[in-house]
Backbone atoms as SQL, in Angstrom:
CREATE TABLE atoms (id INTEGER PRIMARY KEY, chain TEXT, resi INTEGER, resn TEXT, atom TEXT, x REAL, y REAL, z REAL);
INSERT INTO atoms VALUES
  (1, 'A', 1, 'MET', 'N', -85.177, -35.144, -4.652),
  (2, 'A', 1, 'MET', 'CA', -84.069, -35.703, -3.322),
  (3, 'A', 1, 'MET', 'C', -83.910, -35.957, -2.144),
  (4, 'A', 2, 'ARG', 'N', -84.214, -37.191, -1.279),
  (5, 'A', 2, 'ARG', 'CA', -84.622, -37.165, -0.543),
  (6, 'A', 2, 'ARG', 'C', -83.537, -36.427, 0.913),
  (7, 'A', 3, 'HIS', 'N', -83.926, -36.257, 1.959),
  (8, 'A', 3, 'HIS', 'CA', -83.937, -35.369, 2.891),
  (9, 'A', 3, 'HIS', 'C', -81.775, -35.970, 3.048),
  (10, 'A', 4, 'ASN', 'N', -82.137, -37.351, 3.448),
  (11, 'A', 4, 'ASN', 'CA', -81.206, -38.266, 4.135),
  (12, 'A', 4, 'ASN', 'C', -79.763, -38.299, 3.087),
  (13, 'A', 5, 'GLU', 'N', -80.368, -37.724, 1.590),
  (14, 'A', 5, 'GLU', 'CA', -79.289, -37.656, 0.568),
  (15, 'A', 5, 'GLU', 'C', -78.397, -36.545, 0.353),
  (16, 'A', 6, 'TRP', 'N', -79.018, -35.821, 1.577),
  (17, 'A', 6, 'TRP', 'CA', -78.454, -34.334, 2.244),
  (18, 'A', 6, 'TRP', 'C', -77.544, -34.018, 3.215),
  (19, 'A', 7, 'SER', 'N', -78.040, -35.317, 4.024),
  (20, 'A', 7, 'SER', 'CA', -77.335, -35.040, 5.305),
  (21, 'A', 7, 'SER', 'C', -75.541, -34.900, 5.540),
  (22, 'A', 8, 'GLU', 'N', -75.181, -35.406, 4.374),
  (23, 'A', 8, 'GLU', 'CA', -73.194, -35.380, 4.492),
  (24, 'A', 8, 'GLU', 'C', -73.393, -33.966, 4.357),
  (25, 'A', 9, 'ASP', 'N', -73.757, -33.059, 3.096),
  (26, 'A', 9, 'ASP', 'CA', -73.395, -31.829, 2.757),
  (27, 'A', 9, 'ASP', 'C', -73.801, -31.198, 3.996),
  (28, 'A', 10, 'ARG', 'N', -75.016, -31.349, 4.821),
  (29, 'A', 10, 'ARG', 'CA', -75.422, -30.779, 5.776),
  (30, 'A', 10, 'ARG', 'C', -74.365, -29.979, 6.781),
  (31, 'A', 11, 'ALA', 'N', -73.636, -31.722, 7.181),
  (32, 'A', 11, 'ALA', 'CA', -72.766, -32.301, 8.234),
  (33, 'A', 11, 'ALA', 'C', -71.905, -31.001, 8.263),
  (34, 'A', 12, 'ILE', 'N', -71.099, -30.665, 6.452),
  (35, 'A', 12, 'ILE', 'CA', -70.290, -29.761, 6.336),
  (36, 'A', 12, 'ILE', 'C', -70.558, -28.627, 6.507),
  (37, 'A', 13, 'VAL', 'N', -71.182, -28.050, 5.702),
  (38, 'A', 13, 'VAL', 'CA', -72.215, -26.843, 5.753),
  (39, 'A', 13, 'VAL', 'C', -71.902, -25.977, 6.716),
  (40, 'A', 14, 'GLU', 'N', -72.474, -26.668, 7.725),
  (41, 'A', 14, 'GLU', 'CA', -73.215, -26.227, 9.225),
  (42, 'A', 14, 'GLU', 'C', -72.091, -25.704, 10.532),
  (43, 'A', 15, 'VAL', 'N', -70.998, -26.977, 9.915),
  (44, 'A', 15, 'VAL', 'CA', -69.437, -26.343, 10.181),
  (45, 'A', 15, 'VAL', 'C', -68.580, -25.259, 10.255),
  (46, 'A', 16, 'GLN', 'N', -69.102, -24.756, 8.941),
  (47, 'A', 16, 'GLN', 'CA', -68.347, -23.843, 8.299),
  (48, 'A', 16, 'GLN', 'C', -68.410, -22.670, 8.761),
  (49, 'A', 17, 'LYS', 'N', -67.502, -21.794, 9.164),
  (50, 'A', 17, 'LYS', 'CA', -67.599, -20.077, 9.545),
  (51, 'A', 17, 'LYS', 'C', -66.515, -19.264, 8.467),
  (52, 'A', 18, 'PRO', 'N', -67.250, -18.713, 7.321),
  (53, 'A', 18, 'PRO', 'CA', -66.451, -18.150, 6.232),
  (54, 'A', 18, 'PRO', 'C', -66.548, -16.968, 7.242),
  (55, 'A', 19, 'GLU', 'N', -65.348, -16.320, 6.913),
  (56, 'A', 19, 'GLU', 'CA', -65.261, -14.795, 7.011),
  (57, 'A', 19, 'GLU', 'C', -65.996, -13.689, 6.272),
  (58, 'A', 20, 'ASN', 'N', -65.556, -14.245, 5.170),
  (59, 'A', 20, 'ASN', 'CA', -65.517, -13.528, 3.808),
  (60, 'A', 20, 'ASN', 'C', -66.142, -13.891, 2.903),
  (61, 'A', 21, 'LEU', 'N', -67.278, -13.365, 2.368),
  (62, 'A', 21, 'LEU', 'CA', -67.785, -13.791, 1.379),
  (63, 'A', 21, 'LEU', 'C', -67.853, -13.627, 0.178),
  (64, 'A', 22, 'PRO', 'N', -67.042, -13.741, -0.931),
  (65, 'A', 22, 'PRO', 'CA', -66.444, -12.743, -1.971),
  (66, 'A', 22, 'PRO', 'C', -67.711, -12.551, -2.944),
  (67, 'A', 23, 'LEU', 'N', -68.330, -11.246, -3.493),
  (68, 'A', 23, 'LEU', 'CA', -69.063, -11.207, -4.120),
  (69, 'A', 23, 'LEU', 'C', -69.097, -10.365, -5.332),
  (70, 'A', 24, 'ASP', 'N', -67.491, -10.476, -5.713),
  (71, 'A', 24, 'ASP', 'CA', -66.870, -10.195, -7.051),
  (72, 'A', 24, 'ASP', 'C', -67.514, -10.952, -8.095),
  (73, 'A', 25, 'PRO', 'N', -68.454, -11.535, -9.480),
  (74, 'A', 25, 'PRO', 'CA', -68.281, -12.441, -10.206),
  (75, 'A', 25, 'PRO', 'C', -66.649, -12.937, -10.804),
  (76, 'A', 26, 'LYS', 'N', -66.258, -11.607, -10.880),
  (77, 'A', 26, 'LYS', 'CA', -64.317, -11.982, -11.640),
  (78, 'A', 26, 'LYS', 'C', -63.866, -12.974, -10.727),
  (79, 'A', 27, 'ILE', 'N', -63.668, -12.816, -9.237),
  (80, 'A', 27, 'ILE', 'CA', -63.028, -13.785, -8.218),
  (81, 'A', 27, 'ILE', 'C', -63.016, -15.214, -8.425),
  (82, 'A', 28, 'GLU', 'N', -64.513, -16.062, -9.203),
  (83, 'A', 28, 'GLU', 'CA', -64.541, -17.069, -8.599),
  (84, 'A', 28, 'GLU', 'C', -64.659, -17.486, -9.643),
  (85, 'A', 29, 'VAL', 'N', -64.200, -18.427, -10.331),
  (86, 'A', 29, 'VAL', 'CA', -64.987, -19.244, -11.600),
  (87, 'A', 29, 'VAL', 'C', -66.245, -19.976, -11.138),
  (88, 'A', 30, 'ASN', 'N', -67.335, -19.944, -11.844),
  (89, 'A', 30, 'ASN', 'CA', -67.928, -20.813, -11.302),
  (90, 'A', 30, 'ASN', 'C', -68.517, -21.628, -12.478),
  (91, 'A', 31, 'ILE', 'N', -69.336, -23.300, -12.208),
  (92, 'A', 31, 'ILE', 'CA', -69.435, -23.882, -13.395),
  (93, 'A', 31, 'ILE', 'C', -71.029, -23.864, -12.945),
  (94, 'A', 32, 'PRO', 'N', -72.032, -24.187, -13.771),
  (95, 'A', 32, 'PRO', 'CA', -73.425, -24.832, -14.196),
  (96, 'A', 32, 'PRO', 'C', -73.959, -25.323, -12.269),
  (97, 'A', 33, 'ALA', 'N', -72.838, -25.871, -11.785),
  (98, 'A', 33, 'ALA', 'CA', -73.633, -26.646, -10.651),
  (99, 'A', 33, 'ALA', 'C', -73.647, -25.567, -9.636),
  (100, 'A', 34, 'ASP', 'N', -73.098, -24.812, -9.717),
  (101, 'A', 34, 'ASP', 'CA', -72.884, -23.390, -8.570),
  (102, 'A', 34, 'ASP', 'C', -74.064, -22.801, -8.945),
  (103, 'A', 35, 'ARG', 'N', -75.304, -22.528, -9.851),
  (104, 'A', 35, 'ARG', 'CA', -76.163, -21.410, -10.691),
  (105, 'A', 35, 'ARG', 'C', -76.370, -20.842, -8.978),
  (106, 'A', 36, 'SER', 'N', -76.982, -21.977, -8.103),
  (107, 'A', 36, 'SER', 'CA', -77.780, -21.131, -6.380),
  (108, 'A', 36, 'SER', 'C', -76.689, -20.326, -5.867),
  (109, 'A', 37, 'SER', 'N', -75.893, -20.751, -5.680),
  (110, 'A', 37, 'SER', 'CA', -74.495, -19.749, -5.142),
  (111, 'A', 37, 'SER', 'C', -74.010, -18.416, -5.648),
  (112, 'A', 38, 'VAL', 'N', -74.589, -18.933, -7.057),
  (113, 'A', 38, 'VAL', 'CA', -74.316, -17.085, -7.926),
  (114, 'A', 38, 'VAL', 'C', -75.505, -16.416, -7.694),
  (115, 'A', 39, 'ALA', 'N', -76.879, -17.397, -7.758),
  (116, 'A', 39, 'ALA', 'CA', -77.988, -16.311, -7.389),
  (117, 'A', 39, 'ALA', 'C', -77.816, -15.545, -6.029),
  (118, 'A', 40, 'TYR', 'N', -77.302, -16.508, -5.126),
  (119, 'A', 40, 'TYR', 'CA', -77.398, -16.030, -4.041),
  (120, 'A', 40, 'TYR', 'C', -76.557, -14.885, -4.043),
  (121, 'A', 41, 'HIS', 'N', -75.073, -14.847, -4.219),
  (122, 'A', 41, 'HIS', 'CA', -74.521, -13.539, -4.461),
  (123, 'A', 41, 'HIS', 'C', -75.294, -13.016, -5.087),
  (124, 'A', 42, 'ASP', 'N', -75.698, -13.082, -6.534),
  (125, 'A', 42, 'ASP', 'CA', -76.194, -11.615, -7.437),
  (126, 'A', 42, 'ASP', 'C', -76.908, -11.090, -6.025),
  (127, 'A', 43, 'GLY', 'N', -78.352, -11.845, -5.161),
  (128, 'A', 43, 'GLY', 'CA', -79.191, -11.053, -4.301),
  (129, 'A', 43, 'GLY', 'C', -78.694, -10.373, -3.183),
  (130, 'A', 44, 'LEU', 'N', -77.470, -10.922, -3.040),
  (131, 'A', 44, 'LEU', 'CA', -76.646, -10.245, -1.978),
  (132, 'A', 44, 'LEU', 'C', -76.306, -8.632, -2.636),
  (133, 'A', 45, 'ARG', 'N', -76.124, -8.586, -3.947),
  (134, 'A', 45, 'ARG', 'CA', -75.280, -7.599, -4.582),
  (135, 'A', 45, 'ARG', 'C', -76.725, -6.706, -5.053),
  (136, 'A', 46, 'ASP', 'N', -77.567, -7.198, -5.152),
  (137, 'A', 46, 'ASP', 'CA', -79.118, -6.487, -5.347),
  (138, 'A', 46, 'ASP', 'C', -79.037, -5.621, -4.066),
  (139, 'A', 47, 'LEU', 'N', -78.891, -6.148, -3.010),
  (140, 'A', 47, 'LEU', 'CA', -79.127, -5.537, -1.905),
  (141, 'A', 47, 'LEU', 'C', -78.037, -4.435, -1.248),
  (142, 'A', 48, 'GLY', 'N', -77.187, -4.290, -1.902),
  (143, 'A', 48, 'GLY', 'CA', -76.520, -2.812, -2.141),
  (144, 'A', 48, 'GLY', 'C', -74.837, -3.472, -1.784),
  (145, 'A', 49, 'LEU', 'N', -74.722, -4.694, -1.262),
  (146, 'A', 49, 'LEU', 'CA', -73.507, -5.396, -0.953),
  (147, 'A', 49, 'LEU', 'C', -72.463, -5.166, -1.763),
  (148, 'A', 50, 'SER', 'N', -71.526, -5.268, -1.968),
  (149, 'A', 50, 'SER', 'CA', -70.308, -5.093, -2.618),
  (150, 'A', 50, 'SER', 'C', -68.888, -5.476, -2.358),
  (151, 'A', 51, 'HIS', 'N', -68.529, -6.250, -3.291),
  (152, 'A', 51, 'HIS', 'CA', -66.723, -7.222, -3.126),
  (153, 'A', 51, 'HIS', 'C', -66.983, -8.134, -2.253),
  (154, 'A', 52, 'PHE', 'N', -67.241, -8.178, -1.292),
  (155, 'A', 52, 'PHE', 'CA', -67.353, -8.923, 0.203),
  (156, 'A', 52, 'PHE', 'C', -68.503, -8.547, 1.058),
  (157, 'A', 53, 'SER', 'N', -68.759, -9.818, 1.631),
  (158, 'A', 53, 'SER', 'CA', -69.896, -9.790, 2.808),
  (159, 'A', 53, 'SER', 'C', -69.287, -10.310, 3.437),
  (160, 'A', 54, 'THR', 'N', -69.235, -10.040, 4.710),
  (161, 'A', 54, 'THR', 'CA', -68.675, -10.516, 6.356),
  (162, 'A', 54, 'THR', 'C', -69.793, -11.197, 6.859),
  (163, 'A', 55, 'ALA', 'N', -69.537, -12.631, 7.281),
  (164, 'A', 55, 'ALA', 'CA', -70.642, -13.271, 7.676),
  (165, 'A', 55, 'ALA', 'C', -70.746, -13.383, 9.534);
């Protein structure tokens, strides 16, 4: 994927300011397209964070 294909998503993501990131896998329903966010959440849990991580 070329850089400019991500520009629309990047603009949306960069303005988001989530206060709490749910880390409990039972809170959200994930689909195969969510693999990267699931891996990120798994990594945060591996660091010892639980339930929510405050941004």
